[in-house]
N, C-alpha and C positions, 0 to 999 in steps of 0.2 A: 613184877616180871612180865614183859610183853609176850604177845602171842608167838611172835618171831623168835625171840630169845629161848622161850620155853622149851623149843625142839632144836635148838642149836646144835646139841649132840647127834641127834638123829639126822639132821640135815648134813652134817659133816660125814656121817657114815654112809649117806647116799653116793658119795663120791668114790666109794671104794670099789675097785673091780668086782669083788665077789661080796655080794651082801651076806650079812650074818645069817645063820640058820633060823634064828627066832623071827628075823624079819621076813624071810621067805615063808615061814609057817603062819605068821599073823597077817601079812598083807597079800599073800598068794594063795597058798594052800587052803586056809580056813574060807576065804571068800570063794574060792572055786568049788569046794565041797557044799558049801552053803548055797551057792547059786544053782548048782547041779541038783541038790535036793529040792530047792524051791521049784525048779522046773518040772521035776518029776511029780511034785504036788499039784502044780498048776495044770498038768496034762493028764494026770491019774484018776481024776474024778473024786468020789468020795467026799463030796461037799466042796472041793476046791475047783474053781473054774475061773478062766479069764473072761470074766462077764463083760468088761469093757470092750475088750478086743471082738468078742463074738457079736456084741451090739453093733459095733462100727461095720462088721463084716456083713451082718443082716440088712444094715441099712444100705450098704453099697449094692447088695443083691436087690433090694427093693428099687433103688434108683435104675438098675439096669433093666428092670421088669416094668419101669413106668409107674410104680407105686410110691406113694407117699410114705417116708420112714418114720413119719411122726405119729405117736399115740394119741388117742383121745385125751384131752386135758382133764384127767381125773386124778385127784390126790392119791387114791388107793392104787391106781395103776402106776403112777410115777414112784410110789413108796417102794415098789418091789425092785427098783433099781436096774431095770433091764431095758428102759426105754431110750431111744436116740434123742437127744435133746440139743444137738449142736447145730450150727448152720450146715446146710447140705454139702458144702465144700469141705467139711471135715470127713465125709464118707468117701469121697472120691478116691483118696490114695488107697482105700481097702478093696477096691474093685478087682486088682489081680488076686487078692486072698479069697475072693468069693468063688474063683475058678479052682481053688485047691480043696482037697479033703480037709475037713475041720482040723484034725490032729496035726496034719503036714503044715496047714497054714499057722497054726499055733505055735509049733516049735520054729519055723522059719521066721515068724515075727519076733518072738522072744530073742532068739540069736542075733537078729538084726537090730534089735532095740539096744542089746548089749554093745554091739559095735558102735551104734550111734552115740552112746554115752562116752565111749572111749575116744571116738573121733571128735566129739565136742571138745573134751579136754585137751586134746592134742591141738586142735585148731587155735585155741586161745593161749597156747603156750606152756601146758603142763608136761613136763618131761620126767617127773618124779614118779616112778612106777608104783609107789606105795600110796600115793594119792588115789589111784584107781582102786587099789585094794580096799582102802577105807570106805569110799563111795559105795562099793558093792556090798558092804556091811550095813549101810544105812537101812533103817526099817522103811522109809519111803520107796527104796529100790525093791525091796521084797514086795512091797505092796503093789508095785506095778507088775511084778512078776506074777503074782496071783490074781491081778485084775486085767493087766495088758492095756492100759490107757495109753495116750499118745505123748505124754510128757518127756520121754526119752528123745523124741523126734523133735519137740518144741525146744528142747535144750540144744539139739544140734543146729536148729535154725537160728537160736539166739547167738550161738558161736559164729555163725556164718555172718549174721548181722554185725557183729563186732568186728570180724575180719573185713567186712565190706563197708565199713563205716564212712570211708572216703569217697565211695561210689554212690552218688545220689540216687539213680534209678534202681540199682541192685538193692541198696538199702531200704529204699521205699517199698519195694516189692516183698521183701522178707518181712518187714514189720507189718505191712498189710495182711500177709499171710497168717502171721502169728495172732493178730488181733482178730481175723476172721475165723480162725480155728477155735479160739476161746476168748470170748468177749472181755474176760477179766484182765487180758494184756493191754488194755487201753492206755496204762501209763507209759507205755513205749512211745506213743504218740506225743506225749507230754516231753519225753526226753528228746525227740527230735527237735520240738519247738524251743525247748529250753537251751539247746546247744546251738540254736541259730540255723539249723538246717532247714530253712523255711521252705525251699523248693521240695526237699525229701518229705517234710511234713504235708504239703498240700498234696503232693503225688501220692503218698501213703493214704492219707485220708480218702482220696478219690479211688484208688485201687481197693481199699477195704470196703468201701460202699459197693463197689462192682462185685467184688468177691462174695459178699453176703447177700446181695439182693438178686443178682443175675441167676444163680444156682436155683433160686426158689421158683424160677419159670418151669423147671422140670417137675415140680412137685405141686404146683398150683398156687395161685394167689391167695386162696383161703388159708393155705398152711402159713404164708407170710403174715396175714393178718392175725392169725391166732398165735403167732410165735411170741410176741411180748406176754401174753397171758400165760402160755406155757412156762416161760422163764420165772414169772412171778409166783405161779403155783409151785414150781420145783423149789424156789427159795423158801416159801411157806412150809413145804415138807421137809427139806433137809438143812435149811440155813442155820436153825437152832439146835441142830444136833451135830454139826459140823465143826471144825477148828476155827470158825469165823469169828468176827468180833460180835456179830449177831448171837452166836453160840455162847460166847463168853459172858456178854451183859444180860443176855437174857436169863441165864442161870442165877444172876445176882440181883438184877434189877427188872424193870418192865420191858416189853417189846417196843414201846415207844422210844425209850431211851436208848436201847440197842440199835434201832433204825437211825436215830439221830446222830449217834457216836460213828456209825458206818459213814454217813455222809461227811461228818467232820473229819474222819480219818483220812477220807479221800481227798478233801481240800487240803488238809495238812500235808499229804503225800505230794500234791501238786507244788505246794510252796517249798517243801524239802527238795524236790528234784530241781526246781528254778534256783534255789540257793546254792546247792552243791554245784550246779553247772556253772556258776559264775566264779567258783573257787579254783584253786589249783588242783590239776588232775581231775577238773570237772566232768570231763567226758565219761571216764570209767565210774567215777563216783555217782554221778547222776543215773547212769545205766543200773548200776548196782541198786540204788534206791528204787528205781522203776520196776526191776525184776522182783525184789524182795517185797516191795509195797504193792505190787500187783496180786501177789498171793495173799497178803495180810488184809487188804480191803475187799478182797472177793466177798460176796455174800454167802457163797458156799465155798468151804475149803476142805478138800480131802487129803489124805496122808500123802498120796502120790504127787499132789502138786510141790511138795518140797523138794522133789528131784530137781527143780529149776534152780535152787539155791546153790547148786554146784557152779553156776556160771560166775556169779559175783564172788563166790570164794575163790575160784581159779583165777580170775583177774586180780585179786589183791594178793592171794597167797599161792603162786604157781608150785612152791615147795611145800612139803608137808609142815603143817603147824597145827596148834591147838584148835584152830577155827574148823579145820576138816573134822574133827572129832565131835563137834557139837551137835550135829544132827543125829548121832547115835543115841542121843537122850530121848528120841522119839519113840525107842523101844518102850519107854515107860507109858505111852499111851495105849499100847495094845492095838494099834492100828486103827482105832476108832475113838471119837469124841464122846459120843452118847450123852451129851449135855452134863457130864460129870466134871466138877471143878478142877480136880487135879489133872486130868487129861487135857482139859482146855487150857490150863495154865502152862503146860508144857508146850502145847501147839502154838501158844502166842509168845511165850518167852524166847524159844529158840530162834524164831524169825528176827526178833529184835536184838538177840546176840549177833547174828550174822549181819543184820543191818548196820549196827554199830561197828562191827569188826571190819567190814568191807567198805563202808563210807568214810571212815576216819582217815586222815591223811597218812600215807605210808612214810616211814622214816627215810626210806630209800629215795623218796621224791624230794627230800629236802636238799636245798642248795646251800652254798656257803653263807650267803647272806641270812637265810632263815636259821642257820646254826648260831651264827653270831647274836641275832636277836633273842634266841633262846638262852643262850649263855653269854651275856654281855661281856662278862670279865674274860671269859675265853677268847671271845671276839676281839676285844681290844688288845689281849695279849698276842694273839695271832697276827693283828695288823702291826703292832709293834715289832714282832719278830720279822715279819715280811719286810718292813722298812728297814730295819738293821742288816738284814741279809742283803737287800737290794744295795744299799749305800756301801756294803763291804766287797761286793762281787763285781765291781768295774772291770777287773781284769779277767772275769770268767769267760771261757770260750763259748761261741754260739751254741755248741752242743750242750753246754750245761744251763743255758738260759731257758 
């Protein structure tokens, strides 16, 4: 049974004027209660804190005061998880939040991030309200509520990029911003090149360079020189305890094998994107591979990265289907990898499921010729019927033809 047909009855029920009470409970009431409770936890202290948001906010404050937001490159400092480690451009959007009291800023940011997720789904054509309800139950969504990272906004940028894919300059700017915010989004540049958007690729590469390098002028050239070392140290600290390929293979093999496998996976991803771009529905399928692959080959993978999986799923399944429920399995990770094989297996398996489910050719995209090739006997029968119908309909009116 396919993923689409498995939820055929639910899809039919979505056309009812009034949804069934159980649907309201499962896809609306429970997510609302859950999100509200998580928000209280995120803002109420007692060990829960929106660490990422506060880190970005502090970095924005540092930039406003002319200070460098970067820590001393020390593994023990980075291991605390409170250091700003992104290009300076990532702190700029948080400057308005630096002017607000911390608790007000947190609540505004969390609500705005919820809206960003809903808007991203709407932009790419999701009109099934139950989809948003399922996404709100994903463990990665709870993760960002408790940590406050920028993935909801990156999801919105990805949706806008897809919406503006026919506009060279707009698309180039959005892709550049995504890569500059988090470098692991580099496969988006491969998507531009593979889909023959040469001008968009060149423009995006140039804009990315500007967005990464120019903001370092405000924090000093020494910070730019030290940044590669900062990233490498960060990978050494967290790569093998996150949901990355490094973490998976380091738990069962050697560090050298894990590093080579990561490079191999990146090369395989480039090949996959190029292959899918040359096939039917290549634009969507190649972008899906780029987004899912970007998460999978990142040297560090945290749970909230998986929020980005909503985009490829939405492009492939704008209505509720089993694929939307796959990320619910992330609850089995306990929101952390910790180098444990069972958690790592879930963190790697689910993106693979999403990759296969979103990159395969949709049956709705099949044309008559494709169906004839799949079922030759039916194709021949159809052709015979069409010929006989055509030979016996010489007197048919123009309206019937």
